[in-house]
RODO-2510 file (C-alpha; in nm, 4 decimals, decimal comma):
residues 414
     n   res          X          Y          Z
     1     x    -3,5835    -1,4582    -2,7880
     2     x    -3,7753    -1,7992    -2,6679
     3     x    -3,4917    -1,9898    -2,8461
     4     x    -3,2535    -1,8099    -2,6290
     5     x    -3,4026    -1,8344    -2,3013
     6     x    -3,4506    -2,2356    -2,3815
     7     x    -3,0995    -2,2969    -2,4226
     8     x    -3,0292    -2,1193    -2,0886
     9     x    -3,3292    -2,3153    -1,9140
    10     x    -3,1793    -2,6646    -2,0335
    11     x    -2,8010    -2,5426    -1,9643
    12     x    -2,8866    -2,4510    -1,6109
    13     x    -3,0847    -2,7988    -1,6051
    14     x    -2,7684    -3,0041    -1,7269
    15     x    -2,5702    -2,8291    -1,4830
    16     x    -2,7869    -2,8982    -1,2006
    17     x    -2,8022    -3,2666    -1,2978
    18     x    -2,4226    -3,2362    -1,1680
    19     x    -2,4480    -3,0025    -0,8389
    20     x    -2,1318    -3,0918    -0,6531
    21     x    -1,9226    -3,0381    -0,9947
    22     x    -2,1403    -2,7227    -1,0760
    23     x    -2,0782    -2,5770    -0,7251
    24     x    -1,6852    -2,6801    -0,7071
    25     x    -1,6177    -2,4870    -1,0553
    26     x    -1,8660    -2,2059    -0,9588
    27     x    -1,5731    -2,1495    -0,6453
    28     x    -1,2761    -2,2233    -0,8324
    29     x    -1,3815    -1,9325    -1,0820
    30     x    -1,5126    -1,7072    -0,7768
    31     x    -1,1661    -1,7542    -0,6365
    32     x    -0,9802    -1,6038    -0,8934
    33     x    -1,2097    -1,3202    -0,9378
    34     x    -1,1895    -1,2456    -0,5802
    35     x    -0,8340    -1,2733    -0,6196
    36     x    -0,8083    -1,0227    -0,8460
    37     x    -1,0452    -0,7704    -0,6772
    38     x    -0,8565    -0,7823    -0,3539
    39     x    -0,5215    -0,7192    -0,5146
    40     x    -0,6286    -0,4244    -0,7156
    41     x    -0,8318    -0,2940    -0,3658
    42     x    -0,5207    -0,3586    -0,1462
    43     x    -0,2425    -0,1996    -0,4435
    44     x    -0,4765     0,1191    -0,4809
    45     x    -0,5324     0,1331    -0,0438
    46     x    -0,1719     0,0888    -0,0093
    47     x    -0,0646     0,3580    -0,2560
    48     x    -0,2812     0,5818    -0,1089
    49     x    -0,1799     0,5397     0,2709
    50     x     0,2345     0,5914     0,1473
    51     x     0,0698     0,9298    -0,0816
    52     x    -0,0789     1,0870     0,2243
    53     x     0,2053     0,9888     0,4743
    54     x     0,3811     1,2005     0,2245
    55     x     0,1249     1,4682     0,1994
    56     x     0,1884     1,5786     0,5054
    57     x     0,4944     1,7622     0,3466
    58     x     0,4168     2,0222     0,1100
    59     x     0,4960     1,9485    -0,2440
    60     x     0,7845     2,3067    -0,1686
    61     x     0,9429     2,0568     0,0624
    62     x     1,2837     1,8831    -0,0125
    63     x     1,4276     1,6253     0,1972
    64     x     1,8200     1,4797     0,2188
    65     x     1,8750     1,1907     0,4348
    66     x     2,2286     1,0179     0,4640
    67     x     2,2432     0,7096     0,2677
    68     x     2,5579     0,4166     0,2322
    69     x     2,8193     0,5716     0,0582
    70     x     2,9658     0,3432    -0,2951
    71     x     2,8574     0,2738    -0,6572
    72     x     2,5669     0,0880    -0,7148
    73     x     2,4168     0,1853    -0,3539
    74     x     2,0701     0,2679    -0,3204
    75     x     1,8319     0,3703    -0,0228
    76     x     1,8545     0,6680     0,2575
    77     x     1,8823     0,6301     0,6214
    78     x     1,5683     0,4862     0,6539
    79     x     1,6478     0,1677     0,4198
    80     x     1,9890     0,1249     0,5617
    81     x     2,1027    -0,2432     0,7351
    82     x     1,9893    -0,2952     1,1162
    83     x     2,3018    -0,1698     1,3098
    84     x     2,4939     0,0959     1,0044
    85     x     2,5186     0,4725     1,1236
    86     x     2,6237     0,6820     0,9069
    87     x     2,7676     1,0212     1,0979
    88     x     2,8552     1,2301     0,7811
    89     x     2,5877     1,4910     0,7980
    90     x     2,6585     1,7083     1,0682
    91     x     2,5012     2,0242     1,2468
    92     x     2,7144     2,2140     1,0868
    93     x     2,6115     2,1366     0,7216
    94     x     2,2732     2,2008     0,8069
    95     x     2,3748     2,5587     0,8845
    96     x     2,5252     2,6236     0,5981
    97     x     2,2007     2,4560     0,3926
    98     x     1,9519     2,6794     0,5120
    99     x     2,1740     3,0213     0,4230
   100     x     2,0896     2,8801     0,1080
   101     x     1,9212     3,1588    -0,0901
   102     x     1,5849     2,9895    -0,1900
   103     x     1,5410     2,7901     0,1302
   104     x     1,2880     2,9220     0,3599
   105     x     1,2392     2,7074     0,6240
   106     x     1,4053     2,4157     0,7866
   107     x     1,4816     2,1344     1,0480
   108     x     1,6748     1,8441     1,0897
   109     x     1,6487     1,5579     1,2976
   110     x     1,7240     1,2538     1,4568
   111     x     1,5648     0,9382     1,6183
   112     x     1,6000     0,7332     1,9113
   113     x     1,4471     0,4732     2,1243
   114     x     1,4031     0,5399     2,4944
   115     x     1,1801     0,4766     2,8308
   116     x     0,9357     0,7650     2,9203
   117     x     0,8562     0,7956     3,2578
   118     x     0,5622     0,9399     3,4784
   119     x     0,5160     0,9015     3,8689
   120     x     0,6246     0,5029     3,8175
   121     x     0,4461     0,4671     3,4541
   122     x     0,6822     0,3613     3,2115
   123     x     0,6693     0,2599     2,8607
   124     x     0,9525     0,2524     2,5412
   125     x     0,8819     0,4950     2,2680
   126     x     1,0228     0,6289     1,9883
   127     x     1,1678     0,9541     2,0217
   128     x     1,2128     1,2032     1,7214
   129     x     1,4860     1,4814     1,8143
   130     x     1,2924     1,7289     1,5864
   131     x     1,3836     2,0863     1,5052
   132     x     1,1922     2,3559     1,6312
   133     x     1,0345     2,5054     1,3063
   134     x     0,9490     2,1397     1,2105
   135     x     0,5794     2,2174     1,2243
   136     x     0,6648     2,5293     0,9217
   137     x     0,7800     2,1982     0,6946
   138     x     0,5666     1,9633     0,7725
   139     x     0,1810     1,9155     0,8810
   140     x     0,2425     1,8912     1,2308
   141     x    -0,0227     1,9747     1,4277
   142     x    -0,0732     2,0912     1,8350
   143     x    -0,3724     1,9540     2,0077
   144     x    -0,3006     2,1184     2,3372
   145     x     0,0168     2,3463     2,4286
   146     x     0,2660     2,4604     2,1869
   147     x     0,5648     2,3678     2,0155
   148     x     0,8691     2,4558     2,1531
   149     x     1,0627     2,7619     2,0240
   150     x     1,3818     2,7917     1,8511
   151     x     1,5055     2,9448     2,1738
   152     x     1,4471     2,6440     2,3877
   153     x     1,6376     2,4385     2,1113
   154     x     1,9062     2,6610     2,1419
   155     x     1,9731     2,6498     2,4909
   156     x     1,9077     2,2523     2,4576
   157     x     1,5935     2,3369     2,6648
   158     x     1,4277     2,0098     2,8192
   159     x     1,0993     2,0259     2,7087
   160     x     0,9320     1,7544     2,5551
   161     x     0,5843     1,7564     2,2677
   162     x     0,4101     1,3836     2,3806
   163     x     0,1959     1,2398     2,1006
   164     x    -0,1494     1,1333     2,1698
   165     x    -0,1546     0,8065     2,2886
   166     x     0,1290     0,8461     2,5081
   167     x    -0,0046     1,1210     2,6557
   168     x    -0,3313     0,9074     2,7337
   169     x    -0,0890     0,6260     2,9114
   170     x     0,1024     0,8843     3,1262
   171     x    -0,1789     1,1010     3,2382
   172     x    -0,5069     0,9505     3,1641
   173     x    -0,7887     1,2645     3,1320
   174     x    -0,5512     1,4841     3,3415
   175     x    -0,4186     1,7572     3,1724
   176     x    -0,0553     1,7105     3,0448
   177     x     0,0742     2,0322     2,9773
   178     x     0,3595     2,1883     3,2509
   179     x     0,4153     1,8026     3,3939
   180     x     0,7408     1,6579     3,4190
   181     x     0,7996     1,2995     3,2223
   182     x     1,1861     1,1818     3,2339
   183     x     1,3809     1,0299     2,9489
   184     x     1,7086     0,8549     3,1260
   185     x     1,6874     0,9995     3,4462
   186     x     1,6501     1,3773     3,2820
   187     x     1,3399     1,5510     3,3779
   188     x     1,1861     1,7101     3,1050
   189     x     0,8648     1,9343     3,0718
   190     x     0,5851     1,8969     2,8883
   191     x     0,4986     2,1461     2,6718
   192     x     0,2271     2,0365     2,3866
   193     x     0,0387     1,7408     2,2652
   194     x    -0,0106     1,6618     1,8989
   195     x    -0,2861     1,5544     1,7706
   196     x    -0,3790     1,2167     1,6184
   197     x    -0,1585     1,0993     1,3249
   198     x    -0,2304     0,7697     1,2996
   199     x    -0,0010     0,5176     1,1752
   200     x     0,3010     0,6407     0,9530
   201     x     0,5068     0,4071     0,7429
   202     x     0,4557     0,1145     1,0057
   203     x     0,5307     0,3280     1,3010
   204     x     0,2068     0,4408     1,5462
   205     x     0,2831     0,8649     1,5525
   206     x     0,0946     0,8795     1,8028
   207     x     0,2743     0,6610     2,1059
   208     x     0,5971     0,8794     1,9737
   209     x     0,7408     1,2165     2,1533
   210     x     0,9240     1,5034     2,0012
   211     x     1,1873     1,6523     2,1726
   212     x     1,4582     1,9159     1,9829
   213     x     1,6958     1,8080     1,8108
   214     x     1,9879     1,9460     1,9875
   215     x     1,8127     1,8694     2,3088
   216     x     1,8330     1,5373     2,1808
   217     x     2,2094     1,5389     2,0381
   218     x     2,3577     1,6715     2,3559
   219     x     2,1479     1,5469     2,6938
   220     x     2,0465     1,2088     2,5376
   221     x     2,2906     1,0767     2,2325
   222     x     2,6109     1,3180     2,2917
   223     x     2,6551     1,3339     1,8882
   224     x     2,6924     1,6522     1,6829
   225     x     2,5270     1,4164     1,3238
   226     x     2,1907     1,3665     1,2153
   227     x     2,0124     1,1338     0,9976
   228     x     1,8384     1,4150     0,8198
   229     x     1,6373     1,7590     0,7521
   230     x     1,3720     1,9038     0,5420
   231     x     1,3396     2,2212     0,3806
   232     x     1,0632     2,4582     0,2337
   233     x     1,1965     2,6598    -0,0258
   234     x     1,0782     3,0456    -0,0405
   235     x     1,0385     3,0234    -0,4539
   236     x     0,8519     2,6480    -0,5519
   237     x     0,9742     2,7163    -0,9264
   238     x     1,3168     2,7314    -0,8421
   239     x     1,2976     2,3888    -0,6126
   240     x     1,5225     2,1723    -0,8564
   241     x     1,7652     2,4520    -0,8464
   242     x     1,7489     2,4495    -0,4611
   243     x     1,8238     2,0522    -0,4763
   244     x     2,0969     2,0994    -0,7305
   245     x     2,2493     2,3467    -0,4934
   246     x     2,2159     2,1399    -0,1794
   247     x     2,3658     1,8297    -0,3923
   248     x     2,6532     2,0488    -0,4707
   249     x     2,6973     2,1805    -0,1760
   250     x     2,7240     1,8528     0,0261
   251     x     2,9280     1,7706    -0,2266
   252     x     3,2069     2,0159    -0,1688
   253     x     3,2145     2,0217     0,1968
   254     x     3,2078     1,6032     0,2487
   255     x     3,4638     1,6071    -0,0428
   256     x     3,3053     1,4359    -0,2732
   257     x     3,4361     1,4251    -0,6399
   258     x     3,2305     1,1526    -0,7390
   259     x     2,8592     1,1209    -0,7393
   260     x     2,8367     0,7553    -0,6808
   261     x     3,0183     0,8141    -0,3869
   262     x     2,7468     1,0217    -0,1923
   263     x     2,6765     1,0060     0,1232
   264     x     2,3652     1,1705     0,1114
   265     x     2,0086     1,1758    -0,1047
   266     x     1,8252     1,4734    -0,1837
   267     x     1,4656     1,4217    -0,3137
   268     x     1,1866     1,6656    -0,3716
   269     x     0,8148     1,5837    -0,2338
   270     x     0,6987     1,6108    -0,5740
   271     x     0,9675     1,3374    -0,6730
   272     x     0,9059     1,1272    -0,3930
   273     x     0,5156     1,1337    -0,4615
   274     x     0,5597     1,0354    -0,8301
   275     x     0,8410     0,7543    -0,7428
   276     x     0,5019     0,6292    -0,4842
   277     x     0,2927     0,6327    -0,7925
   278     x     0,4836     0,4432    -1,0118
   279     x     0,6376     0,1400    -0,8033
   280     x     0,2659     0,1151    -0,6769
   281     x     0,1189     0,1028    -1,0302
   282     x     0,3784    -0,1734    -1,1366
   283     x     0,2875    -0,3621    -0,7989
   284     x    -0,0951    -0,3421    -0,8853
   285     x    -0,0325    -0,4365    -1,2565
   286     x     0,2228    -0,7669    -1,1121
   287     x    -0,0648    -0,8637    -0,8617
   288     x    -0,3589    -0,8200    -1,1048
   289     x    -0,1211    -1,0543    -1,3738
   290     x    -0,1000    -1,2792    -1,1099
   291     x    -0,4879    -1,3201    -1,0780
   292     x    -0,5770    -1,2942    -1,3976
   293     x    -0,3072    -1,6063    -1,4428
   294     x    -0,5224    -1,7874    -1,1568
   295     x    -0,8360    -1,7151    -1,3452
   296     x    -0,6733    -1,8394    -1,6804
   297     x    -0,5486    -2,1752    -1,4843
   298     x    -0,9345    -2,2126    -1,3902
   299     x    -1,0331    -2,1351    -1,7326
   300     x    -0,7990    -2,4477    -1,8301
   301     x    -1,0158    -2,6429    -1,5250
   302     x    -1,3375    -2,5787    -1,7014
   303     x    -1,2142    -2,6965    -2,0700
   304     x    -1,1305    -3,0384    -1,8791
   305     x    -1,4809    -3,0072    -1,6651
   306     x    -1,6397    -2,9641    -1,9955
   307     x    -1,5013    -3,2415    -2,2289
   308     x    -1,5521    -3,4298    -1,9308
   309     x    -1,9576    -3,3281    -1,9488
   310     x    -1,9229    -3,4101    -2,3009
   311     x    -1,7925    -3,7501    -2,2916
   312     x    -2,0315    -3,8505    -1,9843
   313     x    -2,3259    -3,7380    -2,2222
   314     x    -2,2310    -3,8558    -2,5506
   315     x    -2,5757    -4,0660    -2,5526
   316     x    -2,7650    -3,7539    -2,4568
   317     x    -2,6485    -3,5755    -2,7395
   318     x    -2,6423    -3,8413    -3,0314
   319     x    -3,0207    -3,8548    -2,8631
   320     x    -3,0876    -3,5061    -2,9673
   321     x    -2,9140    -3,4892    -3,2935
   322     x    -3,0862    -3,8097    -3,3779
   323     x    -3,4493    -3,6245    -3,3150
   324     x    -3,3628    -3,3422    -3,4583
   325     x    -3,0878    -3,1084    -3,2758
   326     x    -2,8810    -2,9230    -3,5418
   327     x    -2,5045    -2,9214    -3,4913
   328     x    -2,5173    -2,5268    -3,3732
   329     x    -2,7620    -2,6518    -3,1418
   330     x    -2,5511    -2,8183    -2,9473
   331     x    -2,2998    -2,6063    -2,9727
   332     x    -2,4642    -2,3348    -2,7944
   333     x    -2,6030    -2,5991    -2,5352
   334     x    -2,2466    -2,6461    -2,3974
   335     x    -2,0926    -2,2951    -2,4792
   336     x    -2,4341    -2,1736    -2,2655
   337     x    -2,3400    -2,4087    -1,9308
   338     x    -1,9493    -2,3085    -1,9438
   339     x    -2,0818    -1,9366    -1,9666
   340     x    -2,3155    -1,9839    -1,7200
   341     x    -2,0459    -2,1246    -1,4573
   342     x    -1,7808    -1,8733    -1,5338
   343     x    -2,0915    -1,5699    -1,4946
   344     x    -2,1973    -1,7242    -1,1516
   345     x    -1,8505    -1,8015    -1,0248
   346     x    -1,7723    -1,4260    -1,1640
   347     x    -2,0681    -1,2598    -0,9733
   348     x    -1,9778    -1,4322    -0,6377
   349     x    -1,5951    -1,3868    -0,6721
   350     x    -1,7237    -1,0045    -0,6634
   351     x    -1,9293    -1,0396    -0,3733
   352     x    -1,6351    -1,2265    -0,1851
   353     x    -1,3650    -0,9520    -0,3216
   354     x    -1,5622    -0,6829    -0,2117
   355     x    -1,6213    -0,8243     0,1091
   356     x    -1,2623    -0,8978     0,1878
   357     x    -1,1313    -0,5536     0,0700
   358     x    -1,3995    -0,3838     0,3475
   359     x    -1,2780    -0,6485     0,6218
   360     x    -0,8930    -0,5225     0,5133
   361     x    -1,0064    -0,1604     0,4974
   362     x    -1,1697    -0,2197     0,8850
   363     x    -0,8643    -0,3970     1,0435
   364     x    -0,6505    -0,1137     0,8653
   365     x    -0,7974     0,1909     1,0516
   366     x    -0,9133     0,0066     1,3441
   367     x    -0,5003    -0,0054     1,3919
   368     x    -0,5202     0,3678     1,2688
   369     x    -0,3521     0,3058     0,9790
   370     x    -0,4493     0,5865     0,7178
   371     x    -0,6113     0,2882     0,4180
   372     x    -0,8593     0,3783     0,1675
   373     x    -1,1616     0,1452     0,0600
   374     x    -1,1111     0,1824    -0,3169
   375     x    -1,3318    -0,0508    -0,5590
   376     x    -1,3816     0,1052    -0,8909
   377     x    -1,6670    -0,0306    -1,0841
   378     x    -1,4324    -0,0615    -1,3765
   379     x    -1,2378    -0,3398    -1,1858
   380     x    -1,5761    -0,5282    -1,1026
   381     x    -1,6810    -0,4863    -1,4663
   382     x    -1,3524    -0,6165    -1,5838
   383     x    -1,3113    -0,9120    -1,3734
   384     x    -1,7264    -1,0137    -1,4753
   385     x    -1,6168    -0,9865    -1,8346
   386     x    -1,3422    -1,1447    -1,8359
   387     x    -1,4529    -1,4121    -1,5948
   388     x    -1,7431    -1,4272    -1,9110
   389     x    -1,4345    -1,4263    -2,1538
   390     x    -1,2487    -1,7771    -1,9666
   391     x    -1,5629    -1,9437    -1,9817
   392     x    -1,6572    -1,8773    -2,3483
   393     x    -1,3261    -1,9366    -2,4857
   394     x    -1,2413    -2,2673    -2,2551
   395     x    -1,5985    -2,4225    -2,3382
   396     x    -1,5448    -2,3224    -2,7575
   397     x    -1,3538    -2,6222    -2,7982
   398     x    -1,5523    -2,8759    -2,6134
   399     x    -1,8496    -2,7774    -2,7410
   400     x    -1,7273    -2,7814    -3,1165
   401     x    -1,6455    -3,1472    -3,0572
   402     x    -1,9903    -3,2439    -2,8682
   403     x    -2,1735    -3,0667    -3,2289
   404     x    -1,9462    -3,2365    -3,4394
   405     x    -2,1093    -3,6239    -3,2531
   406     x    -2,2270    -3,8647    -3,4948
   407     x    -2,5702    -3,9818    -3,3695
   408     x    -2,5350    -4,3419    -3,4679
   409     x    -2,2290    -4,3858    -3,3047
   410     x    -2,3140    -4,1794    -2,9985
   411     x    -2,5941    -4,3954    -2,9828
   412     x    -2,4362    -4,7275    -3,0343
   413     x    -2,1888    -4,6423    -2,7364
   414     x    -2,4767    -4,6643    -2,5028
***
């Protein structure tokens, strides 16, 4: 045991003689380790954010969105090129889907951007034209007042539900329920204020407003189409059958014979969650590989540094051999130095990685993004073990070369 400690002490002493080089090497290793931890943490946080956004829907929900038709085309309305509008999903399609036997509640939706105003205060807002049954399908909670009713939607009544942030902007601490706001010079009566939802898919949900889909179509857009709909099913065990029924119904109504020409995309929330999990697992793996490559590059740097150290200390090695040091003593001396370098770099990298990961988390929640601070013990241990492993591997060959040094030749060189 004393022999081990003496080798470690000797390694520390040797490293401190080249303090600048030692510090730079430790920093280089720390950058690689911290990158590994930050990337894994960021991947987990991003996956958690997207998954939590999907959780506003239950597992018994099926979503249908328009898409660009054509073989090889991918992506729904949310991913279409800017300026492209698909008008094939009509109100009549929504009505037909709602009559399928396993469909329980449903709502269709359209989106737009308008200037909302109240007593001189104006602001550009994103408008969601949501069907009246939206709160029955997704977890859309109302803080004050109520959501609009099916009767108000059918009669194209100008009623509106405000996000919490836009409510505060327009009314401050005053009660917003029953007040009037304007969209395109049309007066809308405020019937409800939504609970805070934070950011979702890059949008501040608290700065959005909701009006009935039909009201938005007829009073603001003058259209009869939507970009999508969501339905909840009565029997969750038959959800895949219901999905196929929706696909078959829409193909029949849109006169589509080739599935590659579908102008819509149907997906269950369970499928969406599985897809998100697979995508982010792949992203996290890719980022981890990139960080691992940076560590390998650092390992090459350590090998080079150890070679330089061996060359500079030829006389020292020869002198130690001459006074009785064995080959193994020299070998373990240089291996200990390489291991200490990478271990200290690994510890510093873990500290930096955790600190930066927390900073990302703090900034995200400050902007209302539902982010999680996720640092797994496994990733920390993996980073440390990997850094030490790189140090050992990088130091083996230079250490062996040092241990083979002929003491007489080494002393002659000096």
